[in-house]
C-alpha positions as CSV (number, residue, x, y, z in Angstrom):
1,M,-12.8,22.1,86.4
2,G,-14.0,19.2,88.0
3,K,-11.9,20.4,91.3
4,L,-13.4,23.9,90.9
5,K,-16.9,22.6,90.8
6,K,-16.4,20.4,94.1
7,V,-14.7,23.6,95.7
8,I,-17.9,25.6,94.6
9,S,-20.3,23.2,96.1
10,R,-19.0,23.3,99.5
11,I,-19.5,27.1,99.8
12,P,-22.7,29.2,100.2
13,L,-24.3,30.8,96.8
14,M,-23.1,34.4,97.1
15,P,-19.4,33.9,98.1
16,S,-19.0,31.3,95.3
17,L,-20.6,33.4,92.9
18,I,-18.1,36.3,93.7
19,F,-15.5,33.9,93.8
20,V,-16.3,32.4,90.4
21,M,-17.1,36.0,88.8
22,S,-13.6,37.3,90.2
23,F,-11.9,34.5,89.0
24,F,-12.8,34.8,85.4
25,I,-12.9,38.7,85.4
26,I,-9.2,38.5,86.3
27,L,-8.6,35.9,83.7
28,A,-10.3,38.3,81.3
29,V,-8.2,41.0,82.2
30,I,-5.0,38.9,81.7
31,L,-6.2,37.6,78.2
32,S,-7.1,41.0,77.4
33,K,-3.9,42.3,78.0
34,T,-2.1,39.6,76.4
35,T,-4.1,39.7,73.3
36,M,-3.7,43.6,73.0
37,S,0.0,43.3,73.5
38,F,0.2,40.5,70.6
39,A,-2.0,42.8,68.3
40,S,0.0,46.0,69.1
41,E,3.3,43.9,68.1
42,K,1.6,42.9,64.9
43,I,0.5,46.3,64.1
44,Q,3.9,47.8,64.5
45,L,5.6,45.3,62.4
46,I,3.2,46.1,59.7
47,E,3.7,50.0,60.0
48,A,7.6,49.3,60.2
49,K,7.3,48.1,56.5
50,Y,5.8,51.3,55.1
51,I,7.6,54.0,57.0
52,S,9.6,56.2,54.5
53,V,12.5,59.0,55.8
54,E,13.3,62.1,53.7
55,Q,16.5,64.3,54.8
56,K,16.6,67.8,54.0
57,T,19.9,69.8,54.7
58,E,19.5,73.7,54.9
59,E,22.6,75.8,55.2
60,V,22.3,78.1,58.2
61,G,25.9,79.6,58.2
62,E,29.2,79.4,56.6
63,S,30.2,76.2,58.4
64,E,26.8,75.0,59.9
65,Y,24.2,72.9,58.4
66,R,20.7,71.9,59.5
67,V,19.6,68.6,58.6
68,T,15.5,67.7,58.8
69,H,14.0,64.5,58.8
70,Y,10.3,63.9,57.3
71,I,9.0,60.6,58.2
72,G,6.0,59.3,56.2
73,R,4.1,56.2,55.5
74,L,3.9,54.8,52.0
75,P,0.5,53.1,51.1
76,F,-0.4,49.7,52.4
77,S,-0.5,46.5,50.1
78,E,-4.2,45.1,50.1
79,E,-2.8,42.1,52.1
80,D,-1.3,44.2,54.6
81,K,-4.3,46.5,54.9
82,Q,-6.4,43.7,55.8
83,A,-4.0,42.4,58.3
84,Y,-3.6,45.9,60.0
85,D,-7.4,46.4,60.0
86,F,-7.7,43.0,61.6
87,Y,-5.4,43.3,64.4
88,T,-6.6,47.0,64.9
89,M,-10.1,45.4,65.5
90,I,-8.6,42.8,67.9
91,Y,-6.7,45.5,69.9
92,E,-9.8,47.8,70.3
93,Y,-12.2,44.9,71.2
94,S,-10.4,42.3,72.9
95,S,-11.3,43.5,76.4
96,F,-14.9,43.2,75.6
97,F,-14.7,40.1,73.9
98,W,-12.6,38.2,76.7
99,C,-15.1,39.9,79.2
100,I,-18.1,38.2,77.6
101,I,-16.4,34.9,77.2
102,S,-15.2,34.7,80.8
103,I,-18.4,36.0,82.3
104,T,-20.3,33.3,80.2
105,I,-18.0,30.3,81.0
106,G,-18.0,31.4,84.9
107,A,-21.9,31.5,84.5
108,I,-21.9,27.9,83.0
109,I,-19.4,26.7,85.7
110,F,-21.5,28.3,88.4
111,Y,-24.8,26.9,87.0
112,F,-23.4,23.3,86.6
113,G,-21.6,23.4,89.9
114,K,-23.9,24.9,91.9
115,L,-27.5,25.2,90.8
116,K,-28.3,22.3,88.1
117,K,-28.3,19.3,90.6
118,P,-30.3,20.6,93.4
119,I,-32.7,22.5,91.0
120,K,-33.5,19.1,89.2
121,L,-33.9,17.5,92.6
122,L,-36.2,20.2,93.6
123,I,-38.3,20.0,90.3
124,N,-38.6,16.2,90.4
125,A,-39.5,16.4,94.2
126,S,-42.1,18.9,93.4
127,E,-43.8,16.9,90.4
128,N,-43.6,13.7,92.5
129,I,-45.5,15.3,95.5
130,S,-48.1,17.0,93.1
131,D,-48.5,13.3,91.8
132,D,-49.1,12.2,95.4
133,N,-45.9,10.0,95.1
134,L,-43.7,10.2,98.1
135,D,-41.6,7.1,97.2
136,F,-38.4,9.0,96.5
137,V,-35.6,10.6,98.3
138,V,-34.1,14.3,98.0
139,D,-30.4,13.4,98.3
140,Y,-28.2,16.2,97.9
141,S,-24.9,16.7,100.1
142,G,-24.1,20.5,99.4
143,N,-24.0,22.7,102.4
144,D,-25.3,25.8,100.9
145,E,-28.7,27.5,100.8
146,L,-29.8,25.1,98.0
147,G,-28.7,22.1,100.1
148,Q,-30.6,23.4,103.2
149,L,-33.7,23.7,100.8
150,C,-33.2,20.2,99.6
151,S,-32.9,18.9,103.2
152,S,-36.2,21.0,104.1
153,F,-37.7,19.2,101.0
154,E,-36.5,15.5,102.4
155,K,-38.1,16.7,105.9
156,M,-41.3,17.9,104.2
157,R,-41.5,14.4,102.5
158,L,-40.8,12.5,105.5
159,S,-43.5,14.6,107.2
160,L,-45.9,13.8,104.4
161,V,-45.3,10.0,104.6
162,D,-46.0,10.2,108.5
163,N,-49.1,12.2,107.9
164,N,-50.3,9.9,105.3
165,R,-49.5,6.8,107.4
166,T,-51.3,8.5,110.3
167,M,-54.3,9.4,108.2
168,W,-54.4,5.6,106.7
169,R,-54.3,4.4,110.3
170,M,-57.1,6.8,111.2
171,I,-59.3,5.4,108.2
172,E,-58.4,1.9,109.3
173,E,-59.3,2.6,112.9
174,R,-62.7,4.3,111.8
175,R,-63.6,1.4,109.6
176,K,-63.0,-1.0,112.5
177,L,-64.8,1.2,114.7
178,N,-67.9,1.3,112.3
179,K,-67.7,-2.6,112.0
180,A,-67.5,-3.0,115.7
181,F,-70.5,-0.6,116.1
182,S,-72.6,-2.3,113.8
183,H,-71.9,-5.4,115.6
184,E,-73.0,-3.7,118.9
185,L,-76.2,-2.4,117.4
186,R,-77.1,-5.7,116.4
187,T,-77.6,-7.1,119.8
188,P,-79.8,-4.3,121.5
189,L,-81.7,-4.5,118.3
190,T,-82.4,-7.9,118.5
191,V,-83.4,-7.8,122.4
192,M,-85.5,-4.9,121.3
193,R,-87.4,-6.9,118.5
194,G,-87.8,-9.8,120.8
195,N,-89.6,-7.7,123.5
196,V,-91.6,-5.9,121.0
197,E,-92.9,-9.3,119.7
198,L,-93.5,-10.3,123.2
199,L,-95.4,-7.1,124.0
200,E,-97.6,-7.6,121.0
201,K,-98.5,-11.1,122.3
202,V,-99.2,-10.1,125.8
203,Y,-100.4,-6.6,125.5
204,M,-104.2,-7.3,124.9
205,R,-104.0,-10.3,127.2
206,S,-105.8,-10.1,130.4
207,D,-104.1,-12.6,132.2
208,V,-100.7,-10.6,132.0
209,S,-100.1,-8.2,134.7
210,E,-99.4,-4.5,134.2
211,D,-96.1,-5.0,135.9
212,K,-95.0,-7.4,133.4
213,K,-96.0,-5.4,130.5
214,A,-94.0,-2.2,132.1
215,A,-91.0,-4.7,132.7
216,I,-90.9,-5.4,128.9
217,L,-91.6,-1.5,128.0
218,S,-88.5,-0.6,130.5
219,T,-86.2,-3.3,128.6
220,V,-87.2,-1.9,125.3
221,S,-86.7,1.6,126.9
222,K,-83.2,0.8,128.3
223,N,-81.9,-0.9,125.0
224,I,-83.1,2.3,123.1
225,E,-80.9,4.4,125.7
226,R,-78.1,1.9,124.9
227,I,-78.2,2.4,120.9
228,E,-78.4,6.2,121.6
229,S,-75.3,5.9,123.6
230,Y,-73.6,3.8,121.1
231,V,-74.6,6.5,118.2
232,Y,-73.3,9.3,120.2
233,S,-69.9,7.2,120.7
234,M,-69.6,6.5,117.5
235,G,-69.7,10.2,116.5
236,T,-67.2,11.2,119.4
237,M,-64.7,8.3,119.5
238,S,-61.7,7.5,117.2
239,K,-60.7,4.3,118.7
240,L,-62.5,1.5,120.5
241,E,-60.1,1.8,123.5
242,D,-61.3,5.5,123.8
243,Q,-64.9,4.6,124.9
244,P,-65.4,6.1,128.3
245,I,-65.9,4.2,131.5
246,Q,-69.0,5.7,133.6
247,I,-69.2,3.7,136.7
248,K,-72.6,3.8,138.9
249,C,-73.8,2.1,141.7
250,T,-76.4,-0.2,140.5
251,R,-78.8,-2.8,142.4
252,T,-77.5,-6.0,142.1
253,N,-81.0,-7.5,141.4
254,D,-81.7,-5.1,138.7
255,F,-78.2,-5.7,137.2
256,S,-78.8,-9.8,137.1
257,N,-82.3,-9.4,136.0
258,Q,-81.0,-7.4,132.8
259,L,-78.3,-10.1,132.4
260,E,-80.8,-12.9,132.3
261,K,-83.6,-11.0,130.2
262,T,-80.8,-10.4,127.7
263,L,-79.6,-13.9,127.7
264,E,-83.4,-15.2,127.2
265,M,-83.9,-12.9,124.4
266,L,-80.6,-13.8,122.3
267,C,-81.2,-17.5,123.1
268,Q,-85.1,-17.3,122.1
269,E,-84.4,-16.2,118.6
270,S,-82.3,-19.0,117.8
271,G,-84.3,-21.5,119.6
272,I,-81.5,-22.4,122.0
273,E,-82.5,-23.4,125.8
274,S,-80.8,-21.2,128.3
275,H,-80.1,-21.3,132.1
276,F,-79.0,-18.5,134.6
277,E,-77.8,-18.8,137.9
278,I,-76.5,-15.8,140.2
279,A,-74.7,-15.8,143.6
280,A,-74.7,-12.3,145.1
281,E,-72.7,-11.3,148.3
282,S,-73.9,-7.7,148.0
283,E,-77.0,-5.6,147.3
284,N,-75.4,-3.1,145.2
285,I,-72.4,-2.9,142.6
286,N,-70.4,-0.2,141.1
287,V,-70.1,-0.9,137.5
288,D,-70.9,0.5,133.9
289,A,-73.6,-1.6,133.1
290,N,-73.6,-0.7,129.4
291,I,-70.1,-1.6,128.9
292,I,-70.6,-5.0,130.9
293,M,-73.7,-5.6,128.7
294,Q,-71.9,-5.0,125.7
295,V,-69.3,-7.4,126.5
296,F,-71.9,-9.9,127.9
297,E,-74.2,-9.7,124.4
298,N,-70.9,-10.4,122.4
299,I,-69.8,-13.4,124.2
300,V,-73.3,-14.8,124.4
301,S,-73.9,-13.9,120.7
302,N,-70.9,-15.9,119.9
303,A,-72.1,-18.7,122.2
304,V,-75.6,-18.7,120.3
305,R,-73.7,-19.3,117.2
306,Y,-72.0,-22.5,118.2
307,A,-74.3,-23.9,120.9
308,V,-76.5,-27.2,120.0
309,K,-79.0,-27.0,122.3
310,T,-78.2,-25.2,125.6
311,I,-76.1,-22.1,126.9
312,D,-75.4,-21.8,130.7
313,V,-74.6,-18.5,132.6
314,S,-73.3,-18.2,136.0
315,C,-73.0,-15.0,137.8
316,H,-71.0,-14.4,140.9
317,I,-71.0,-10.5,142.6
318,S,-68.8,-10.0,145.3
319,A,-67.8,-6.8,147.1
320,D,-64.9,-6.0,144.8
321,H,-65.5,-8.5,142.0
322,L,-67.9,-9.6,139.3
323,V,-67.5,-12.9,137.5
324,I,-69.6,-13.7,134.4
325,S,-69.3,-17.4,133.1
326,V,-70.6,-18.4,129.8
327,S,-70.6,-22.1,128.5
328,D,-72.5,-23.9,125.8
329,D,-72.6,-27.4,124.5
330,G,-71.0,-26.6,121.1
331,A,-67.8,-28.2,119.8
332,G,-65.6,-25.5,121.5
333,F,-62.3,-24.2,120.0
334,S,-60.0,-26.5,118.1
335,E,-56.6,-27.3,119.1
336,E,-55.4,-25.0,116.5
């Protein structure tokens, strides 16, 4: 039986079903013939016990006689009658009986040899997937259609695992992105708040020139544009590395003034003294000012957190390089 199950597990469903059914139908025919032959012999033995023969002689001529035999059957005894009826029933219904038995055994062997294990695996896999549990393996070595179906389920499970990992990575990236944007928005808001407070102080003063007031408003306007850019990027980017670079030709003087004003605003809020120096070899520079300001604000914000009294910033601009150095009088990085 075990060897038969192994053979069945290696062949496709339809040929294996035909093989199993053919085998057990042939077996049913053989068993039926054997059973009918056995029952027939028993019936003949019982009948032989009750056969009676009568002989009658008739004179045909002076020297010729005709002998006639009359064969009859005596009544059966009660015990032999029951045996006779039993063997007659076996003879008549043995074919039907053995067909039912053989087909049933064949179906059981086919189910346990071909269907039970893969069906159980597929049901368990479906239940695990419906419960969002992907920590299982659909392991079935058969080469038939159910084996292919189990392999497809295993591929689907692995695909779902990869999709879940990708989804969690995206969620983690989005979380990091939101955290980064909240940090990035804090600095321009700080600069804006400082400029607004400064504007409130000097707006009504007659000794402050209109150019000074316009410069403050321009700084506020630029920071508003930066916040709008951050908000737009937050809605379109999936990773920090995806932030687009937009290089523009910028006047060196305007760019350095923006750096200096940002430094003053960030240090002013914490009461830190700042110094800014610039050495420019060209009047224009090709940069993405927003990204450079983003990096510059992060570095200066960190310096403000750890500085004691002073932050020094130096900026060197050449034809193909921009070098910004930020230093403070804090304790610095530990050896670790």
